Backbone as numpy.savetxt, mean C-alpha at the origin, in Angstrom:
# Nx Ny Nz CAx CAy CAz Cx Cy Cz
-2.06 -17.25 9.65 -1.18 -16.12 9.17 -1.61 -14.93 8.98
-1.35 -13.49 9.20 -1.02 -12.45 8.94 -0.35 -12.23 7.18
-1.17 -11.45 6.60 -0.08 -11.27 5.43 0.20 -9.51 5.15
1.39 -9.26 6.08 1.20 -7.51 5.91 2.52 -7.42 5.41
2.39 -6.33 4.82 3.40 -5.58 4.23 3.81 -4.63 4.50
5.23 -4.30 4.46 6.13 -2.93 5.12 6.74 -2.62 4.11
7.34 -1.67 4.35 8.53 -0.62 3.62 9.13 0.06 4.74
10.25 -0.17 4.99 11.44 0.42 5.73 10.81 0.08 7.22
10.71 -1.00 7.46 9.87 -1.53 8.94 8.41 -0.66 9.30
7.87 -0.16 8.21 6.78 0.65 8.51 5.73 -0.49 7.82
4.49 -0.97 8.88 3.58 -1.27 8.18 2.53 -1.12 7.51
2.45 -1.28 5.98 1.45 -0.21 5.42 0.10 -1.29 5.27
0.03 -2.92 5.00 -1.24 -3.12 4.63 -0.99 -4.27 5.04
-2.16 -4.93 5.71 -2.69 -6.47 5.18 -3.68 -7.38 4.23
-3.22 -7.76 3.27 -3.64 -8.21 2.13 -4.47 -9.38 2.49
-5.13 -10.25 1.43 -6.31 -11.40 2.03 -5.16 -12.47 1.31
-3.81 -12.63 0.90 -3.28 -14.07 0.24 -3.04 -13.92 -0.61
-3.64 -13.15 -1.66 -3.33 -12.84 -3.25 -2.12 -12.00 -3.32
-0.95 -12.40 -4.23 -0.14 -11.55 -4.47 0.33 -12.03 -6.14
0.18 -10.98 -6.80 0.90 -11.08 -8.07 1.96 -10.00 -8.38
3.30 -11.38 -8.64 4.32 -10.21 -8.78 4.27 -9.50 -10.45
4.89 -8.07 -10.39 5.08 -7.51 -11.76 6.33 -7.16 -12.40
7.14 -6.52 -13.02 8.57 -6.61 -13.03 8.74 -5.06 -12.19
8.08 -4.25 -11.67 8.26 -3.09 -11.00 7.43 -2.87 -9.51
6.78 -4.24 -9.05 5.97 -4.29 -8.31 5.17 -5.71 -8.13
4.63 -5.53 -6.86 3.39 -6.62 -6.67 1.92 -6.01 -6.19
1.28 -6.83 -6.61 -0.29 -6.60 -7.06 -0.96 -6.87 -5.54
-1.58 -6.55 -4.71 -2.01 -6.77 -3.39 -3.81 -6.83 -3.70
-4.63 -7.59 -2.74 -6.57 -7.11 -1.98 -6.05 -6.66 -1.10
-6.35 -5.52 -0.71 -6.42 -5.22 0.98 -7.16 -5.41 1.69
-7.67 -6.32 2.62 -7.90 -6.28 3.93 -8.04 -5.53 4.48
-6.77 -4.57 4.96 -6.73 -3.64 6.08 -5.74 -2.58 5.53
-5.50 -1.30 5.88 -4.69 -0.27 5.98 -3.86 0.06 7.45
-2.79 0.13 7.11 -2.34 0.34 8.48 -1.95 1.92 8.67
-2.09 2.33 7.37 -1.80 4.26 7.38 -3.45 4.72 7.22
-3.94 5.26 8.16 -4.68 5.88 8.45 -5.57 6.56 7.33
-4.98 7.44 6.66 -5.10 8.43 5.46 -5.37 7.34 4.40
-5.46 6.31 3.88 -5.70 5.25 3.29 -7.15 4.22 3.11
-7.16 4.69 4.59 -8.56 3.84 5.33 -9.43 3.08 3.93
-9.81 4.51 2.81 -10.84 4.50 2.38 -10.86 3.67 0.99
-9.28 3.28 1.07 -9.18 2.42 -0.21 -9.07 0.88 0.53
-9.82 0.48 1.33 -9.74 -0.77 2.11 -10.55 -1.89 0.87
-10.48 -2.81 0.79 -11.00 -4.01 -0.28 -10.79 -3.29 -1.68
-9.83 -2.62 -2.10 -9.45 -2.11 -3.42 -7.85 -3.21 -3.65
-7.72 -3.48 -5.08 -6.44 -3.56 -5.74 -5.46 -2.65 -5.28
-4.49 -3.16 -5.47 -2.95 -1.85 -4.94 -1.94 -2.58 -5.42
-1.10 -1.85 -6.27 0.02 -2.47 -6.58 1.15 -1.10 -6.12
2.19 -2.22 -5.05 3.04 -1.17 -4.49 4.12 -1.25 -5.28
5.12 -0.69 -5.83 6.31 -0.61 -6.41 7.59 -0.87 -5.46
8.53 -1.20 -6.23 9.91 -1.61 -5.53 10.52 -0.39 -5.07
10.36 0.90 -5.49 10.28 2.18 -5.49 9.42 3.02 -4.70
8.91 2.37 -4.45 7.53 2.88 -3.19 6.27 3.84 -4.35
6.12 3.35 -5.18 4.74 3.99 -6.04 3.91 3.21 -5.83
2.56 3.54 -5.56 1.61 3.44 -4.88 0.16 3.96 -6.20
-0.26 2.36 -6.73 -1.30 2.48 -7.55 -2.66 1.74 -6.90
-3.69 2.18 -6.82 -4.82 1.78 -6.23 -5.88 1.67 -7.55
-6.79 0.66 -7.54 -7.69 0.25 -8.61 -8.85 -0.44 -7.82
-10.12 0.10 -8.77 -11.42 -0.75 -8.34 -11.12 -1.72 -8.61
-12.11 -2.81 -8.43 -12.32 -4.24 -9.01 -12.54 -4.33 -10.51
-13.47 -3.62 -11.33 -13.43 -3.20 -12.72 -12.08 -2.62 -13.46
-10.96 -2.33 -12.63 -9.52 -1.48 -13.48 -9.94 -0.36 -13.29
-10.88 0.48 -12.81 -10.85 1.72 -12.93 -9.29 2.49 -11.70
-8.71 3.09 -12.23 -8.02 3.64 -11.60 -8.62 4.93 -10.48
-8.07 4.51 -9.24 -8.36 5.31 -7.88 -7.40 6.24 -7.48
-6.11 5.79 -7.57 -4.85 6.48 -6.78 -3.56 6.30 -7.94
-3.01 6.94 -8.40 -1.53 7.07 -8.42 -0.36 8.10 -8.02
0.14 7.62 -7.27 1.15 8.61 -6.68 2.40 7.72 -6.13
2.53 8.13 -4.82 3.60 7.34 -4.11 3.24 7.15 -2.83
3.97 6.24 -1.77 3.67 6.25 -0.62 4.23 7.48 0.13
4.90 8.16 -0.17 5.07 9.85 -0.05 3.82 10.67 0.33
2.90 10.16 -0.73 1.86 11.24 -0.82 0.90 10.88 0.71
0.84 9.49 1.59 0.18 9.59 2.69 0.77 10.35 3.64
0.23 11.05 4.43 0.85 11.85 5.10 0.93 10.70 6.46
0.21 10.09 6.70 0.43 9.46 7.84 1.64 8.15 7.47
2.10 7.91 6.42 3.50 6.79 6.21 4.66 8.16 6.45
4.46 9.39 5.78 5.74 10.39 6.08 5.55 10.47 7.18
5.09 10.40 8.22 5.02 10.70 10.01 5.37 9.68 10.51
4.90 8.61 10.07 5.88 7.72 10.93 7.28 7.02 10.36
7.41 7.56 9.16 9.24 7.77 8.49 10.36 8.60 9.51
9.68 9.85 9.62 9.86 10.67 9.99 10.42 10.17 11.45
9.34 9.30 12.06 9.77 8.91 13.56 10.69 7.97 13.74
10.73 7.41 12.40 11.80 6.22 12.34 13.41 6.71 12.24
13.58 7.48 11.64 14.50 8.49 11.12 14.82 9.39 12.05
14.02 10.04 12.57 14.98 11.23 13.18 14.36 10.78 14.86
């Protein structure tokens, strides 16, 4: 079974099956990104907020990225394709 996470019908990532829910989002271990500009963060830990926030961490907890899905040009392009 594939563990694919999407937002607004846009596939974002496939995770390894680990899901850790928080009050404002869920943490996953990324196996594969469906957003090309985030491929460099494969095998990292990610927290996706219910509001679209995106935080990416190393195994040791060092933060690599703190922003939103709208910071991904690939996500924005796919979202525009769905809207317009």
